[in-house]
DSSP file (Angstrom, degrees, kcal/mol; ACC not computed):
  #  RESIDUE AA STRUCTURE BP1 BP2  ACC     N-H-->O    O-->H-N    N-H-->O    O-->H-N    TCO  KAPPA ALPHA  PHI   PSI    X-CA   Y-CA   Z-CA
    1    1 A X              0   0    0      0, 0.0     2,-0.2     0, 0.0     0, 0.0   0.000 360.0 360.0 360.0 134.1   -1.0    3.0   14.3
    2    2 A X        -     0   0    0      1,-0.1    35,-0.0    35,-0.1    37,-0.0  -0.509 360.0-164.6 -81.7 146.5    0.4   -0.2   15.7
    3    3 A X        +     0   0    0     -2,-0.2     2,-1.6     1,-0.0     3,-0.2   0.020  50.7 122.4-117.4  26.3    3.9   -1.4   14.9
    4    4 A X    >   +     0   0    0      1,-0.2     3,-0.9     2,-0.1     4,-0.3  -0.610  29.2 165.1 -86.9  76.9    3.3   -5.0   16.0
    5    5 A X  G >   +     0   0    0     -2,-1.6     3,-1.3     1,-0.2    -1,-0.2   0.803  63.5  66.1 -67.1 -31.2    4.3   -6.6   12.7
    6    6 A X  G 3  S+     0   0    0      1,-0.3    -1,-0.2    -3,-0.2    -2,-0.1   0.740 104.7  44.1 -67.8 -21.6    4.7  -10.1   14.0
    7    7 A X  G <  S+     0   0    0     -3,-0.9    -1,-0.3     2,-0.0    -2,-0.2   0.401  85.2 123.2-101.9   2.3    1.0  -10.4   14.8
    8    8 A X    <   -     0   0    0     -3,-1.3     2,-0.4    -4,-0.3    -3,-0.0  -0.347  38.0-173.4 -66.6 142.6   -0.3   -8.9   11.6
    9    9 A X        -     0   0    0     -2,-0.0    27,-2.7     0, 0.0     2,-0.4  -0.993  24.1-124.6-139.4 130.9   -2.7  -11.0    9.5
   10   10 A X  E     +A   35   0A   0     -2,-0.4    25,-0.2    25,-0.2     3,-0.1  -0.615  25.0 179.8 -76.6 126.8   -4.0  -10.2    6.1
   11   11 A X  E     -     0   0A   0     23,-3.1     2,-0.3    -2,-0.4    24,-0.2   0.844  61.2 -21.3 -92.8 -43.8   -7.8  -10.3    6.0
   12   12 A X  E     -A   34   0A   0     22,-1.4    22,-2.8     2,-0.0    -1,-0.3  -0.993  58.8-105.8-163.3 159.1   -8.5   -9.4    2.4
   13   13 A X  E     -A   33   0A   0     -2,-0.3     2,-0.6    20,-0.2    20,-0.3  -0.676  31.3-135.8 -84.7 144.9   -7.1   -7.8   -0.8
   14   14 A X        -     0   0    0     18,-2.5    18,-0.5    -2,-0.3    64,-0.1  -0.922  68.4 -11.7-102.0 123.5   -8.5   -4.4   -1.8
   15   15 A X  S    S-     0   0    0     -2,-0.6    63,-0.2    63,-0.3     2,-0.1  -0.425 107.0 -22.0  87.3-164.2   -9.2   -4.2   -5.5
   16   16 A X        -     0   0    0     58,-0.2    -2,-0.1    -2,-0.1    61,-0.1  -0.389  66.7-102.9 -84.1 157.6   -8.3   -6.6   -8.2
   17   17 A X     >  -     0   0    0     -2,-0.1     4,-1.4     1,-0.1     3,-0.2  -0.314  38.8-104.0 -69.3 161.2   -5.5   -9.1   -8.3
   18   18 A X  T  4>S+     0   0    0      8,-0.3     5,-2.5     1,-0.2     3,-0.4   0.894 123.5  52.6 -55.2 -40.2   -2.4   -8.2  -10.3
   19   19 A X  T >45S+     0   0    0      7,-0.3     3,-1.2     1,-0.2    -1,-0.2   0.869 105.8  53.6 -66.6 -34.2   -3.4  -10.6  -13.1
   20   20 A X  T 345S+     0   0    0      1,-0.3    -1,-0.2    -3,-0.2    -2,-0.2   0.779 106.5  54.2 -67.6 -25.7   -6.9   -8.9  -13.3
   21   21 A X  T 3<5S-     0   0    0     -4,-1.4    -1,-0.3    -3,-0.4    -2,-0.2   0.370 132.1 -91.8 -89.3   4.4   -5.0   -5.6  -13.7
   22   22 A X  T < 5 +     0   0    0     -3,-1.2     2,-0.4     1,-0.3    -3,-0.2   0.537  69.4 154.9 104.0   6.9   -3.1   -7.0  -16.6
   23   23 A X      < -     0   0    0     -5,-2.5    -1,-0.3     1,-0.2     6,-0.1  -0.549  35.9-148.9 -69.5 126.1    0.1   -8.4  -15.1
   24   24 A X  S    S+     0   0    0     -2,-0.4    -1,-0.2     1,-0.2    -5,-0.1   0.880  97.6  30.0 -63.5 -38.7    1.4  -11.1  -17.4
   25   25 A X  S    S-     0   0    0      2,-0.2    -1,-0.2    -7,-0.0    -6,-0.1   0.658  98.5-132.5 -95.5 -17.7    2.9  -13.1  -14.6
   26   26 A X  S    S+     0   0    0      1,-0.3    -7,-0.3    -8,-0.2    -8,-0.3   0.617  75.1  91.9  75.4  11.5    0.4  -12.1  -11.9
   27   27 A X        +     0   0    0      1,-0.2    -1,-0.3    -9,-0.1    -2,-0.2  -0.832  64.1  33.9-132.3 169.3    3.3  -11.4   -9.5
   28   28 A X  S    S+     0   0    0     -2,-0.3     2,-0.3     1,-0.2    -1,-0.2   0.872  84.7 126.4  54.7  45.4    5.6   -8.6   -8.4
   29   29 A X        -     0   0    0     -3,-0.2    -1,-0.2     1,-0.1   -11,-0.1  -0.881  69.3 -82.4-127.4 159.4    2.9   -5.9   -8.8
   30   30 A X        +     0   0    0     -2,-0.3     2,-0.3    -3,-0.1    14,-0.2  -0.270  54.7 174.7 -56.8 148.2    1.5   -3.2   -6.5
   31   31 A X  E     - B   0  43A   0     12,-1.8    12,-2.8   -14,-0.0     2,-0.4  -0.989  23.6-147.0-155.6 155.7   -1.1   -4.5   -4.1
   32   32 A X  E     - B   0  42A   0    -18,-0.5   -18,-2.5    -2,-0.3     2,-0.3  -0.988  17.4-177.7-128.9 137.6   -3.2   -3.4   -1.2
   33   33 A X  E     -AB  13  41A   0      8,-2.5     8,-2.6    -2,-0.4     2,-0.4  -0.987  22.8-134.9-136.4 144.5   -4.4   -5.5    1.8
   34   34 A X  E     -AB  12  40A   0    -22,-2.8   -23,-3.1    -2,-0.3   -22,-1.4  -0.846  27.3-144.3 -93.9 134.5   -6.6   -4.9    4.8
   35   35 A X  E >   -A   10   0A   0      4,-3.1     3,-2.1    -2,-0.4   -25,-0.2  -0.593  23.3-110.2 -97.8 160.8   -5.1   -6.4    8.0
   36   36 A X  T 3  S+     0   0    0    -27,-2.7   -26,-0.1     1,-0.3    -1,-0.1   0.783 117.7  56.9 -59.9 -29.2   -6.9   -8.0   10.9
   37   37 A X  T 3  S-     0   0    0    -28,-0.2    -1,-0.3     1,-0.0     3,-0.1   0.423 122.5-103.6 -84.7   3.3   -6.1   -5.0   13.2
   38   38 A X  S <  S+     0   0    0     -3,-2.1    -2,-0.1     1,-0.3    -1,-0.0   0.276  84.9 119.5  94.6 -11.6   -7.8   -2.6   10.7
   39   39 A X        -     0   0    0     -5,-0.1    -4,-3.1     1,-0.0     2,-0.4  -0.246  58.9-124.6 -77.0 173.7   -4.5   -1.2    9.3
   40   40 A X  E     -B   34   0A   0     -6,-0.2     2,-0.4    -3,-0.1    -6,-0.2  -0.953  11.6-150.3-124.3 143.3   -3.6   -1.5    5.6
   41   41 A X  E     -B   33   0A   0     -8,-2.6    -8,-2.5    -2,-0.4     2,-0.4  -0.910  12.3-160.4-112.1 140.9   -0.5   -3.0    4.0
   42   42 A X  E     -B   32   0A   0     -2,-0.4     2,-0.6   -10,-0.2   -10,-0.2  -0.976  11.5-159.4-125.0 131.4    0.8   -1.7    0.7
   43   43 A X  E     +B   31   0A   0    -12,-2.8   -12,-1.8    -2,-0.4     2,-0.3  -0.957  44.3 126.4-103.8 118.5    3.2   -3.5   -1.8
   44   44 A X        -     0   0    0     -2,-0.6     2,-0.5   -14,-0.2    26,-0.2  -0.865  63.2 -64.1-155.1-174.0    4.7   -0.8   -3.9
   45   45 A X  E     -C   69   0B   0     24,-2.6    24,-2.4    -2,-0.3     2,-0.7  -0.739  47.2-125.6 -87.9 125.7    7.9    0.7   -5.2
   46   46 A X  E     +C   68   0B   0     -2,-0.5    22,-0.2    22,-0.2     3,-0.1  -0.605  41.9 159.5 -73.1 112.6   10.1    2.2   -2.5
   47   47 A X     >  +     0   0    0     20,-2.7     4,-2.4    -2,-0.7     5,-0.3  -0.068  26.5 126.6-124.0  31.2   10.8    5.8   -3.6
   48   48 A X  H  > S+     0   0    0     19,-0.3     4,-2.6     1,-0.2     5,-0.2   0.926  73.1  48.5 -56.0 -51.0   11.8    7.2   -0.3
   49   49 A X  H  4 S+     0   0    0      1,-0.2     4,-0.5     2,-0.2    -1,-0.2   0.882 115.2  45.6 -60.5 -39.0   15.1    8.7   -1.4
   50   50 A X  H  4 S+     0   0    0      1,-0.2    -1,-0.2     2,-0.1    -2,-0.2   0.879 123.5  31.2 -71.3 -39.5   13.5   10.4   -4.4
   51   51 A X  H >< S+     0   0    0     -4,-2.4     3,-1.6     1,-0.1     4,-0.3   0.665  95.6  82.2 -99.8 -18.3   10.5   11.8   -2.7
   52   52 A X  G >< S+     0   0    0     -4,-2.6     3,-1.1    -5,-0.3    -1,-0.1   0.875  92.2  52.4 -57.6 -38.8   11.6   12.6    0.9
   53   53 A X  G 3  S+     0   0    0     -4,-0.5    -1,-0.3     1,-0.2    -2,-0.1   0.597 110.9  47.4 -74.5 -10.6   13.2   15.9   -0.2
   54   54 A X  G <  S+     0   0    0     -3,-1.6    -1,-0.2    -4,-0.1    -2,-0.2   0.222  79.3 127.3-115.7  13.3   10.0   17.1   -1.9
   55   55 A X  S <  S-     0   0    0     -3,-1.1    -3,-0.0    -4,-0.3     4,-0.0  -0.364  72.8 -91.7 -63.7 149.0    7.5   16.3    0.8
   56   56 A X    >   -     0   0    0      1,-0.1     3,-2.3     2,-0.1    -1,-0.1  -0.246  40.1-106.2 -57.2 154.2    5.2   19.2    1.9
   57   57 A X  T 3  S+     0   0    0      1,-0.3    -1,-0.1    -3,-0.1    -2,-0.1   0.771 120.4  52.0 -56.5 -29.3    6.6   21.2    4.8
   58   58 A X  T 3  S+     0   0    0      2,-0.0     2,-0.4     0, 0.0    -1,-0.3   0.212  98.5  82.9 -95.6  16.1    4.0   19.7    7.2
   59   59 A X    <   +     0   0    0     -3,-2.3     2,-0.3    -4,-0.0    -4,-0.1  -0.920  48.3 152.8-119.6 146.0    4.9   16.1    6.2
   60   60 A X        -     0   0    0     -2,-0.4     2,-0.4     2,-0.0    -4,-0.0  -0.954  28.0-133.6-156.5 172.0    7.6   13.8    7.5
   61   61 A X        -     0   0    0     -2,-0.3     2,-0.1     4,-0.1     6,-0.0  -0.982  17.5-123.4-135.1 149.1    8.5   10.2    8.0
   62   62 A X    >   -     0   0    0     -2,-0.4     3,-1.9     1,-0.1    -2,-0.0  -0.405  37.2-102.2 -81.5 164.8    9.9    8.2   10.9
   63   63 A X  T 3  S+     0   0    0      1,-0.3    -1,-0.1    -2,-0.1    -2,-0.0   0.809 123.3  52.5 -58.5 -30.4   13.1    6.1   10.5
   64   64 A X  T 3  S+     0   0    0      2,-0.0     2,-0.3     0, 0.0    -1,-0.3   0.460  97.9  85.6 -86.4  -0.2   11.0    3.0   10.3
   65   65 A X    <   -     0   0    0     -3,-1.9     2,-0.3   -17,-0.0    -4,-0.1  -0.748  57.3-164.8-103.9 149.7    8.7    4.4    7.6
   66   66 A X        -     0   0    0     -2,-0.3     2,-0.7   -18,-0.0    -4,-0.1  -0.927  25.7-119.5-126.4 153.2    9.2    4.3    3.8
   67   67 A X        -     0   0    0     -2,-0.3   -20,-2.7    -6,-0.0     2,-0.4  -0.860  38.3-171.4 -92.6 114.3    7.5    6.3    1.0
   68   68 A X  E     -C   46   0B   0     -2,-0.7     2,-0.4   -22,-0.2   -22,-0.2  -0.902   9.1-153.5-114.4 135.3    5.9    3.7   -1.2
   69   69 A X  E     -C   45   0B   0    -24,-2.4   -24,-2.6    -2,-0.4     2,-0.3  -0.898  10.9-177.0-111.3 135.1    4.3    4.4   -4.6
   70   70 A X        -     0   0    0     -2,-0.4   -26,-0.1   -26,-0.2     2,-0.0  -0.852  36.9 -91.7-119.8 162.3    1.6    2.3   -6.2
   71   71 A X     >  -     0   0    0     -2,-0.3     4,-1.7     1,-0.1     5,-0.2  -0.349  28.3-120.7 -72.0 154.5    0.1    2.9   -9.6
   72   72 A X  H  > S+     0   0    0      1,-0.2     4,-2.7     2,-0.2     5,-0.2   0.901 114.5  55.9 -57.7 -43.0   -3.0    5.0  -10.0
   73   73 A X  H  > S+     0   0    0      1,-0.2     4,-2.5     2,-0.2    -1,-0.2   0.885 103.2  54.7 -60.1 -40.2   -4.8    2.0  -11.5
   74   74 A X  H  > S+     0   0    0      1,-0.2     4,-1.0     2,-0.2    -1,-0.2   0.929 112.8  41.7 -59.9 -46.2   -4.1   -0.1   -8.4
   75   75 A X  H  X S+     0   0    0     -4,-1.7     4,-1.1     2,-0.2     3,-0.3   0.905 113.4  51.9 -69.9 -41.5   -5.7    2.5   -6.1
   76   76 A X  H >< S+     0   0    0     -4,-2.7     3,-0.5     1,-0.2     4,-0.4   0.910 110.6  48.4 -62.0 -41.8   -8.6    3.3   -8.3
   77   77 A X  H 3< S+     0   0    0     -4,-2.5     3,-0.3     1,-0.2    -1,-0.2   0.739 112.0  50.5 -71.4 -20.8   -9.5   -0.4   -8.6
   78   78 A X  H >X S+     0   0    0     -4,-1.0     3,-2.0    -3,-0.3     4,-0.7   0.637  85.5  90.2 -86.6 -15.4   -9.2   -0.7   -4.8
   79   79 A X  G X< S+     0   0    0     -4,-1.1     3,-1.1    -3,-0.5    -1,-0.2   0.848  80.6  57.3 -51.7 -42.1  -11.5    2.2   -4.2
   80   80 A X  G 34 S+     0   0    0     -4,-0.4    -1,-0.3    -3,-0.3    -2,-0.1   0.745 109.6  46.3 -63.3 -22.4  -14.6    0.1   -4.1
   81   81 A X  G <4 S+     0   0    0     -3,-2.0     2,-0.5    -4,-0.1    -1,-0.3   0.500  86.9 100.9 -98.9  -6.0  -13.2   -2.0   -1.3
   82   82 A X  S << S-     0   0    0     -3,-1.1   -68,-0.0    -4,-0.7   -48,-0.0  -0.705  75.5-124.4 -84.9 122.5  -11.9    0.8    0.9
   83   83 A X        -     0   0    0     -2,-0.5    -2,-0.1     1,-0.1    -1,-0.1  -0.273   5.3-134.0 -64.8 150.7  -14.3    1.5    3.8
   84   84 A X              0   0    0      1,-0.1    -1,-0.1     0, 0.0    -2,-0.0   0.767 360.0 360.0 -73.9 -26.3  -15.7    5.0    4.3
   85   85 A X              0   0    0      0, 0.0    -1,-0.1     0, 0.0    -2,-0.1   0.328 360.0 360.0-144.8 360.0  -14.9    4.9    8.0
């Protein structure tokens, strides 16, 4: 996975917009995006402090990584746009 954030470019949203998922303002909601380099960007709630201590024994995160949570509905609605490979 690349960590060249300055050259990242969003290609498309995966799933429905926040307003299509029922957000009254259409803003400040979880979201998923595909980047030009093939990686994915997630807007979610940072729950690193809460979940880091309960990660499975074979899971860990680097100092530059955060544990981000999105709603089940956000991921389910994005499923149709997530490539199989």
